[in-house]
N, C-alpha and C positions, 0 to 999 in steps of 0.2 A: 762857436762851439754849442751844439745843442744839447739839453739835459733831458734824458729820458727818466720817466717816475715809474719804478715796479708797481704793478698793479696790485700787488700783495701787501707791501707795505710802503710806508714814506721814506724808501731809500733814494738818494739821488745817485745816478750813474752819470759819467761823462763820456760814455759811450753809448751807441744804440744798441739796445737790447736784441738777440736774432728771434727770441720768441716771443717779442712782444711787437708784432706787426710786422717782421723781417721775411725776407724771401726765403725760400728753399736754398739758394745758393751762399746764404750767410750762415747757414747751419752747417757746423762740421760733423762729419760722420768718423767713426773708428772704423778701420780695415781690419778685418779678421782672416788671416791667412787661411787658406783651404789645404786639406791634407795633400792635395797632388801638386801645392804650389810650393810647399815646404822643400828646401833643397837642404839635403844632409852630407856633410863632410865625415870623413873620417882622421882622427886625430891619434898621433901615438905618443905617449908618456913613459919616460923611463923613471921609475920608483925606486932605482937604487940610492941610498943614502940620502932621502927625501922623509921629511917628518909625515907621519901618517895623516893627522887632522889637517896639516895644510896641502896635503895632494889631495885628500880627499873634497875640501872645498871647491877646489880649482876643478875637479872633474865634475862634481857635482853641477856646477854653474852651466859647465858645457853640456852636459846631459838635459840640462832643464832647458837650455836655449836662451839663457837670460844675456849671453853676449851679443845676440842678435838683435837688431832694430824692431822685428815683427814678434818679440816674446810677449806671450799672453799667458797669465797663470794657469788657466785652465785647458790649454792645448799643448800637446807633445811637438814642441817645434825644435828638439835638440839634436844633437850630432851623435855621432858614434865616438866611443873613446875605447883605445886598446893601451892597456897598462903592461908593460914586462919589466921583469927583475923585480917581482913581489916580493921575493924573500930576501931583498937587500933594503927592506924598508925600514925605518928608524924610527922609535919611540922614546920622548923625552923623559927625563927623570927616573923615577922608579916603576914606569908603567908595565915595564918588560916583564917584571915578577909581581906587581900589586895588581894588574889590571886582569879582571876575571872574565872569561865568555860563558856565558851561560845560556843553554837551551833544554826545553824539554820533549822528550820523546812523544808523549800522548799518553804512555803508561802510567801506572802506579809506580813512585819510586824512580820516574825515567829522567830525573833532573841531571844534565851534564855539566860539569864546570872543567873550564881548561885553562891554564895561565895564559897569557898573550905570548910567552917565549915558547911554549909548547906548541900554540898554535902555529906560531910563525914558522917552526919547524916542520909541523906536519901539513899544515893547509893554509901556505900564505895567502894563497888568492882570497879565501873568505876573511881575511882579515881588512882587506880592501875593500872588497864587496859589501861588506856589512857597514864599514864606515861609511861609505857612498850612499847605501840605501837609508842609513839613518838620516841622510840630509836631503833625501827627496822626499816629495808628497806621498802622503800614506793612501792608499787604494789602488785602484786598477791604474790610475795615470801614473802613479810612482813605479808600479811594477812594468810598466810599457818602457818608462824611462831607464830602467835599472837593467831591461834586456839588452840596451844599446852599449852596455858596459862588457868590455872582454877583457879578462885579468888572467896573465901568465906568470907562471913560476921564474922561468929563465929568460932569455933575451929572443928566442925563438918564438914567432904566432904565425898563425896559417893565413894571416889577412893583409898578405904581401899584395894580391891582386886588386885590393882595393885603394892601393897606395895612399897608406895614412899619412898624413903631414905632422911634422914635429909641433907639440903644442908648446907655445911660448910660456912657460913657467918659472916663476921665481926661483933661484936656487938657493939652497939651505943656509941661513945667516950663521956664520961661527962665531 
């Protein structure tokens, strides 16, 4: 066993250091996937009787690409996700009445406030979209990831040609 001495300090290592006289073969490089090398799949998620936050975390993970071995936090390597039955999403506790969605039109006095119950009745797609977008990176990378999310109110969707696979998600614990 040979001991290598670090040139910076008096630290002893029981392995040869690659930057201390090592060959280029000993230096490990990180492989970055190129945009054309990324293989994107389509997944289908049924939101009926699923808890909103738990569904949103699983969808955000797939959109970011964290389930892939070539994941990199600064690249968009995620897959497309189609969510159906958004109107049947479940909120726990008193969030149905207490949770308030707020946005501003940009005009004076243009603050809009809607309860989660009313939002699910009128625009159930927005509830899931906004929950997932809150879990994605902010900026143009997050916006690019959010474009791969397709949410539909009912069971019908126009993405049958892409042959989406059902996403293996955990069912709601009762």
